[in-house]
C-alpha positions as CSV (number, residue, x, y, z in Angstrom):
1,M,2.2,12.8,27.6
2,I,2.0,10.5,24.6
3,R,-1.4,9.8,23.0
4,L,-2.9,7.7,20.2
5,T,-6.2,8.6,18.6
6,V,-7.8,6.1,16.3
7,L,-8.8,7.6,12.9
8,G,-9.7,4.3,11.3
9,S,-9.3,0.6,12.1
10,C,-11.1,-1.5,9.5
11,G,-9.1,-4.1,7.7
12,T,-9.1,-4.5,3.9
13,Y,-12.1,-2.3,3.2
14,P,-14.2,0.2,5.3
15,A,-17.5,-0.6,7.0
16,P,-20.4,1.8,6.5
17,G,-19.5,5.1,8.1
18,R,-16.1,3.9,9.2
19,A,-12.5,4.2,7.9
20,C,-9.5,2.0,7.1
21,S,-6.2,2.1,9.0
22,G,-5.0,5.4,10.4
23,Y,-3.9,6.9,13.7
24,L,-2.9,10.3,15.1
25,L,0.1,10.0,17.4
26,E,0.9,13.0,19.6
27,A,3.4,13.8,22.3
28,A,3.6,16.9,24.5
29,R,6.6,19.2,23.9
30,D,9.1,19.9,26.6
31,G,7.3,17.5,29.0
32,G,4.3,19.8,29.3
33,C,0.7,19.6,28.3
34,T,0.2,23.1,27.0
35,G,0.8,24.3,23.5
36,R,0.7,22.3,20.2
37,P,2.0,18.8,20.7
38,V,4.1,16.9,18.2
39,R,1.8,15.2,15.7
40,V,2.4,12.3,13.4
41,W,-0.3,10.7,11.2
42,V,0.4,7.0,11.1
43,D,-1.1,5.2,8.1
44,T,-3.4,7.0,5.7
45,G,-6.1,4.5,4.9
46,G,-9.4,5.5,3.2
47,G,-11.5,7.9,5.3
48,T,-8.8,8.8,7.8
49,L,-8.0,12.2,6.4
50,S,-11.6,13.3,7.1
51,N,-11.3,12.1,10.7
52,L,-7.8,13.6,11.0
53,L,-9.3,17.1,10.2
54,R,-11.4,16.8,13.4
55,Y,-8.2,17.1,15.4
56,T,-5.7,19.1,13.4
57,P,-5.1,20.8,10.0
58,P,-2.6,18.9,7.9
59,T,-0.2,21.9,8.1
60,E,0.3,21.2,11.8
61,L,1.6,17.6,11.2
62,D,5.2,17.1,12.0
63,A,5.3,13.9,9.8
64,I,3.3,11.3,8.0
65,W,4.2,7.6,8.5
66,V,3.1,5.0,5.9
67,S,3.7,1.5,7.0
68,H,3.2,-0.1,3.6
69,L,1.6,0.4,0.2
70,H,-1.6,-1.7,0.4
71,V,-4.5,0.6,-0.5
72,D,-6.3,0.2,2.9
73,H,-3.2,1.9,4.5
74,C,-2.3,4.6,2.0
75,S,-5.2,5.6,-0.2
76,D,-5.7,9.0,1.5
77,L,-2.1,10.0,1.0
78,P,-2.7,11.5,-2.5
79,L,-5.7,13.3,-1.1
80,A,-3.5,14.7,1.7
81,W,-1.2,16.1,-1.0
82,Y,-4.2,17.8,-2.6
83,T,-5.3,19.1,0.7
84,L,-1.9,20.6,1.5
85,R,-1.5,22.0,-2.1
86,Y,-4.9,23.5,-2.5
87,G,-6.6,23.7,0.9
88,D,-7.1,27.0,2.8
89,F,-4.8,26.2,5.6
90,E,-2.1,28.3,7.2
91,P,0.8,28.5,6.7
92,A,0.2,28.1,3.0
93,G,2.8,26.1,1.1
94,T,3.7,23.8,4.0
95,R,5.7,20.7,3.1
96,V,5.2,17.7,5.4
97,P,7.9,15.0,5.8
98,V,6.5,11.6,4.7
99,F,8.2,8.4,5.7
100,G,7.4,5.1,4.0
101,P,8.7,2.0,2.3
102,A,11.1,2.1,-0.7
103,G,9.3,3.4,-3.8
104,W,6.4,5.0,-2.0
105,A,6.9,8.3,-3.8
106,D,6.8,6.8,-7.3
107,H,3.7,4.9,-6.2
108,V,1.9,8.1,-5.3
109,R,3.4,10.5,-7.8
110,G,1.1,9.6,-10.7
111,L,-2.0,9.9,-8.5
112,V,-1.3,13.5,-7.7
113,S,-0.7,14.6,-11.3
114,T,-2.8,17.6,-12.1
115,G,-1.7,18.2,-15.7
116,T,0.3,21.2,-14.5
117,S,3.8,21.7,-13.2
118,S,2.9,20.6,-9.7
119,E,5.2,18.0,-8.2
120,L,4.9,15.6,-5.3
121,E,7.7,17.5,-3.6
122,D,5.6,20.7,-3.6
123,S,3.8,19.4,-0.5
124,F,5.8,16.3,0.7
125,E,9.4,15.8,1.8
126,V,10.2,12.3,0.6
127,H,11.9,9.9,3.0
128,E,12.2,6.1,2.8
129,L,12.3,3.9,5.9
130,A,14.7,1.1,6.9
131,D,14.6,-1.5,9.6
132,G,15.9,-0.1,12.9
133,E,15.9,3.5,11.7
134,R,15.3,5.9,14.5
135,L,13.6,9.3,14.0
136,R,13.1,12.1,16.4
137,F,10.5,14.9,16.4
138,G,11.1,16.9,19.5
139,P,10.3,14.7,22.5
140,L,8.9,11.9,20.3
141,A,11.2,9.1,19.1
142,L,10.0,6.7,16.4
143,T,11.7,3.4,15.6
144,A,10.9,1.6,12.4
145,V,10.6,-2.2,12.7
146,A,10.3,-4.4,9.7
147,T,7.4,-6.9,9.9
148,V,6.6,-10.0,7.8
149,H,3.9,-9.1,5.3
150,S,3.2,-9.7,1.6
151,L,5.3,-6.6,0.8
152,E,7.7,-4.2,2.5
153,T,6.1,-3.1,5.8
154,Y,7.3,-1.2,8.9
155,G,5.6,-1.1,12.3
156,V,6.5,1.7,14.6
157,R,7.6,1.9,18.2
158,A,6.9,5.4,19.6
159,E,8.5,6.6,22.8
160,A,8.1,9.9,24.8
161,G,8.5,10.7,28.4
162,G,9.4,7.2,29.3
163,R,6.2,5.7,27.8
164,T,5.9,3.5,24.7
165,I,3.2,2.9,22.2
166,A,3.8,0.2,19.6
167,Y,1.9,-0.4,16.4
168,S,2.3,-3.6,14.4
169,A,1.1,-2.4,11.0
170,D,0.2,-5.5,9.1
171,S,2.3,-8.6,9.9
172,G,2.3,-12.3,10.5
173,P,4.1,-13.8,13.5
174,C,7.7,-12.7,13.5
175,D,10.6,-11.4,15.6
176,G,9.8,-7.9,14.6
177,L,6.5,-8.0,16.5
178,G,8.3,-9.1,19.6
179,R,10.7,-6.1,19.2
180,L,7.8,-3.8,18.8
181,A,5.8,-5.0,21.8
182,D,8.7,-5.5,24.2
183,A,7.5,-3.9,27.5
184,A,5.3,-1.5,25.6
185,D,2.8,0.4,27.7
186,L,0.3,0.1,24.7
187,F,0.6,-2.5,21.9
188,V,-1.8,-1.9,19.0
189,C,-1.8,-5.1,17.0
190,E,-3.6,-6.2,13.9
191,A,-5.8,-9.2,14.1
192,A,-7.2,-9.4,10.5
193,W,-7.7,-13.2,10.6
194,A,-10.1,-14.6,13.1
195,E,-8.3,-17.9,12.7
196,Q,-5.1,-18.8,10.8
197,P,-6.3,-20.2,7.4
198,S,-5.1,-23.7,6.7
199,G,-2.0,-23.7,4.5
200,A,-1.9,-20.0,4.2
201,E,1.3,-18.0,4.5
202,P,1.1,-16.2,7.9
203,F,1.2,-12.5,6.8
204,H,-1.6,-11.4,9.2
205,M,-2.2,-12.0,12.9
206,T,-5.2,-13.6,14.7
207,P,-6.5,-12.2,18.0
208,A,-5.1,-15.3,19.8
209,G,-1.7,-14.6,18.2
210,A,-1.8,-11.0,19.1
211,G,-2.6,-12.0,22.7
212,R,0.3,-14.4,22.8
213,F,2.8,-11.7,21.6
214,A,1.4,-9.1,24.0
215,D,1.7,-11.6,26.9
216,E,5.2,-12.8,26.0
217,A,6.4,-9.2,25.5
218,G,5.0,-8.0,28.8
219,A,2.9,-5.3,27.1
220,G,0.8,-3.3,29.5
221,R,-2.3,-3.0,27.3
222,L,-3.3,-4.7,24.1
223,V,-5.6,-3.0,21.5
224,L,-6.7,-5.2,18.6
225,T,-7.1,-3.5,15.3
226,H,-7.5,-4.1,11.5
227,L,-10.5,-6.4,12.1
228,R,-12.5,-6.9,8.9
229,P,-15.9,-5.2,8.8
230,H,-17.8,-8.5,9.3
231,D,-15.7,-9.7,12.3
232,D,-17.3,-9.8,15.8
233,P,-15.1,-7.7,18.1
234,E,-16.4,-9.5,21.2
235,A,-15.3,-12.8,19.8
236,A,-11.9,-11.3,18.9
237,V,-11.5,-10.1,22.5
238,A,-12.4,-13.5,23.8
239,R,-9.9,-15.2,21.6
240,A,-7.1,-12.8,22.7
241,R,-8.2,-13.2,26.3
242,D,-7.2,-16.8,26.3
243,A,-3.6,-15.8,25.9
244,Y,-3.4,-12.3,27.5
245,G,-4.7,-11.3,30.9
246,G,-4.0,-7.6,30.8
247,D,-6.1,-4.7,29.7
248,L,-7.7,-5.5,26.3
249,D,-9.6,-3.4,23.8
250,V,-10.6,-3.2,20.1
251,A,-9.7,0.0,18.2
252,V,-12.7,2.0,17.0
253,E,-12.7,5.5,15.4
254,G,-12.5,8.2,18.0
255,N,-10.9,6.0,20.7
256,V,-8.1,7.9,22.5
257,Y,-5.3,6.1,24.4
258,Q,-3.3,8.6,26.5
259,L,-0.3,7.8,28.7
260,G,0.7,10.4,31.2
261,G,-0.4,14.0,31.3
262,T,-3.9,15.3,31.8
263,P,-6.6,13.5,29.8
């Protein structure tokens, strides 16, 4: 079993009662569906920590993955540090591995300063990602894929039990998106721009573009995400449908996408 739960999906800023980008990725250990699964929190946008706590305490995370350092993808990371450091969770003193782009730790370090001797490394293990890097957490394999955005960004291709979930992070059209989506059972792709702005550098996707990449890659299912709060999800689906004939959805908090196992 491999499962993705949407913790937040708004692009740029949150809609009322909703959260920015964040997902809980889970895989069953030892091929079974009993016991605690492997859990990775992918992107920590504003509001996603509150939603994460509906499913798991942070001390039971195997890792945190931060695709890039735009605030709508990482603003809850300092709050996660505070939660691990001062929350009433067992086991106390848990350190969670955090994987992100170069310099992420320095970016966050000042935000967790308490005026005491507390350090970032009290609660986080610091790791930096590189294109093509492959990580393993029990049955779950994660591959970092660099995408084309306005700063260093890594999508993730997650594999377990012969199933694949791919997440674009933020990206314009690029070879990396093709690598991520290639024959993926589920491709979660950002579609922040309803249409490509004239003359703009393409560092976000449109629904139509996401549909083309999903179709060319042979993805089994496409989920559009990172729509801005004012965007019409039905219109986004219609634009993607012109290019992609498979299963199609829009990510909303609480949506669960499970491959294999018992729902």
